C-alpha positions as CSV (number, residue, x, y, z in Angstrom):
1,M,0.0,0.0,0.0
2,I,1.2,3.5,-0.7
3,N,2.1,5.7,2.3
4,F,1.0,9.1,1.1
5,E,2.7,10.9,4.0
6,E,6.1,9.5,3.0
7,E,5.5,10.2,-0.6
8,L,4.6,13.8,0.2
9,K,7.9,14.2,2.2
10,K,9.8,13.1,-0.9
11,F,8.0,15.4,-3.3
12,Q,10.0,18.2,-5.0
13,P,8.2,20.5,-7.4
14,S,9.5,20.7,-11.0
15,L,11.8,23.6,-11.8
16,E,9.8,24.4,-14.8
17,V,6.7,25.0,-12.7
18,E,8.7,27.3,-10.4
19,E,10.0,29.2,-13.4
20,V,6.5,29.7,-14.8
21,E,5.2,30.8,-11.5
22,E,7.9,33.4,-11.2
23,A,7.3,34.7,-14.7
24,V,3.6,35.0,-14.1
25,Y,4.0,36.9,-10.7
26,N,6.7,39.2,-12.1
27,H,4.7,40.4,-15.1
28,D,1.8,42.8,-15.1
29,L,-0.8,40.6,-16.9
30,T,-4.2,42.0,-18.0
31,D,-7.1,39.8,-16.8
32,M,-10.8,39.9,-17.3
33,T,-11.2,42.2,-14.3
34,D,-8.8,44.8,-15.7
35,L,-10.7,44.7,-19.1
36,L,-14.1,45.2,-17.4
37,Q,-12.7,48.1,-15.3
38,A,-11.3,49.8,-18.4
39,M,-14.7,49.4,-20.2
40,F,-16.6,50.9,-17.3
41,K,-14.2,53.7,-17.0
42,E,-14.5,54.5,-20.7
43,D,-18.3,54.3,-20.4
44,R,-18.3,56.8,-17.6
45,N,-16.0,59.2,-19.5
46,T,-18.1,59.1,-22.7
47,G,-21.5,59.3,-20.8
48,V,-22.9,56.1,-22.4
């Protein structure tokens, strides 16, 4: 039977995952919330 506690102790994340995580956190990425805020701001400025 697999001892999950022992397996979790051995686990080491992939370097590729860590690199991707760092790249995502270090870049200012536009998401859906940013797009909606820009649209609402534009609507308020144009009076629509």
